[in-house]
ZAMARGU-4260 file (C-alpha; in steps of 0.2 Angstrom, whole numbers, plus 5000, padded with zeros to 4 digits):
<rodrens>
0) 5000/5000/5000 | 5007/5017/4995 | 5011/5029/5010 | 4997/5041/5004 | 4984/5027/5004
5) 4975/5020/5019 | 4962/5007/5023 | 4945/5016/5024 | 4933/5003/5028 | 4930/4984/5027
10) 4918/4974/5018 | 4912/4956/5018 | 4917/4948/5002 | 4914/4929/5000 | 4909/4927/5018
15) 4925/4935/5025 | 4929/4953/5031 | 4942/4961/5020 | 4949/4979/5021 | 4946/4991/5007
20) 4960/5001/5001 | 4956/5018/4993 | 4965/5020/4976 | 4967/5039/4980 | 4976/5049/4993
25) 4968/5061/5006 | 4974/5075/4995 | 4960/5088/4989 | 4967/5086/4971 | 4963/5067/4971
30) 4946/5071/4977 | 4943/5085/4965 | 4948/5075/4950 | 4938/5059/4954 | 4923/5064/4966
35) 4911/5069/4953 | 4913/5053/4942 | 4913/5041/4957 | 4898/5049/4966 | 4888/5049/4949
40) 4892/5031/4946 | 4891/5023/4963 | 4879/5022/4977 | 4877/5012/4993 | 4858/5014/4993
45) 4847/5001/4985 | 4833/5013/4979 | 4833/5024/4964 | 4834/5040/4974 | 4837/5045/4992
50) 4824/5054/5002 | 4827/5068/5014 | 4844/5075/5012 | 4848/5094/5014 | 4855/5103/4999
55) 4871/5112/5006 | 4871/5123/4991 | 4854/5130/4994 | 4849/5128/5012 | 4849/5143/5024
60) 4861/5143/5039 | 4847/5139/5051 | 4843/5123/5041 | 4861/5118/5040 | 4863/5120/5059
65) 4850/5107/5062 | 4861/5094/5053 | 4869/5081/5065 | 4888/5085/5067 | 4886/5102/5059
70) 4895/5116/5068 | 4890/5134/5067 | 4908/5138/5060 | 4905/5125/5046 | 4888/5132/5042
75) 4894/5149/5041 | 4908/5144/5030 | 4896/5135/5018 | 4884/5150/5017 | 4899/5162/5015
80) 4907/5152/5001 | 4892/5152/4990 | 4892/5162/4974 | 4880/5176/4977 | 4879/5180/4959
85) 4870/5164/4954 | 4855/5167/4965 | 4847/5152/4973 | 4846/5141/4957 | 4856/5125/4957
90) 4855/5124/4938 | 4869/5136/4935 | 4881/5129/4949 | 4898/5124/4943 | 4904/5106/4942
95) 4915/5107/4957 | 4899/5110/4968 | 4889/5095/4961 | 4895/5084/4975 | 4897/5087/4994
100) 4916/5084/4991 | 4918/5102/4988 | 4918/5105/5007 | 4934/5095/5008 | 4941/5102/4991
105) 4939/5120/4997 | 4946/5115/5014 | 4930/5120/5023 | 4931/5103/5033 | 4941/5087/5033
110) 4936/5070/5026 | 4931/5063/5043 | 4919/5077/5046 | 4912/5075/5028 | 4909/5056/5032
115) 4899/5060/5047 | 4888/5073/5038 | 4886/5062/5022 | 4870/5053/5027 | 4861/5070/5029
120) 4867/5081/5015 | 4868/5082/4996 | 4874/5095/4984 | 4860/5094/4971 | 4842/5087/4969
125) 4830/5081/4956 | 4814/5088/4964 | 4810/5106/4959 | 4796/5119/4965 | 4791/5132/4952
130) 4779/5146/4951 | 4773/5152/4934 | 4764/5169/4931 | 4755/5173/4915 | 4749/5191/4913
135) 4747/5205/4900 | 4759/5220/4901 | 4745/5233/4899 | 4734/5226/4912 | 4720/5213/4912
140) 4719/5196/4919 | 4733/5186/4926 | 4736/5168/4931 | 4748/5161/4944 | 4752/5142/4947
145) 4764/5133/4958 | 4770/5115/4954 | 4782/5102/4961 | 4791/5092/4948 | 4800/5076/4952
150) 4814/5073/4940 | 4820/5057/4948 | 4811/5047/4935 | 4810/5049/4916 | 4800/5058/4910
155) 4799/5070/4925 | 4782/5070/4934 | 4772/5084/4941 | 4768/5078/4959 | 4759/5093/4965
160) 4751/5108/4957 | 4740/5122/4964 | 4732/5138/4957 | 4738/5153/4966 | 4728/5166/4954
165) 4717/5172/4969 | 4733/5178/4977 | 4738/5189/4963 | 4753/5190/4952 | 4764/5189/4968
170) 4778/5198/4959 | 4780/5216/4953 | 4777/5220/4935 | 4795/5227/4934 | 4802/5210/4941
175) 4792/5200/4929 | 4798/5210/4914 | 4816/5208/4916 | 4827/5194/4909 | 4822/5183/4894
180) 4808/5190/4884 | 4809/5207/4892 | 4798/5220/4884 | 4810/5234/4890
</rodrens>
């Protein structure tokens, strides 16, 4: 075994407990180079998805603080390291933030702490909540709906939808007319 490698865990193989040796060192560069491929290809869960993990790229500090083994310092570092320009959307996040390994890669925590947090956290999800507003620029009727879309299956499925039209547009006309398809 190379000096930078070590036994991580053991597994029962053919009825006998055998140590598993990591092919990578504890160096952040090894983790950065391999984490996304490994985490996308392997799982220790039998199901098609895992329920109830908290997305560390989106969750507010108050939610992060309720994760077992999460320290206030780590929660502050996670929130403080987020790219403020990308808003709250995970669709535009960079590839280095697609796994929880970024916490170690960016030296926010060590591998041992990440292992203790891992059962409770994720860096992305496949269930999305959207609100859609339809209206006329010059006034008149408007419509507003909210939906939850589950993309853990193909094709994605709308699992919840409700009509919010009675609550009004919910957004100012100025906010709704900025961005794509803007009339200004």
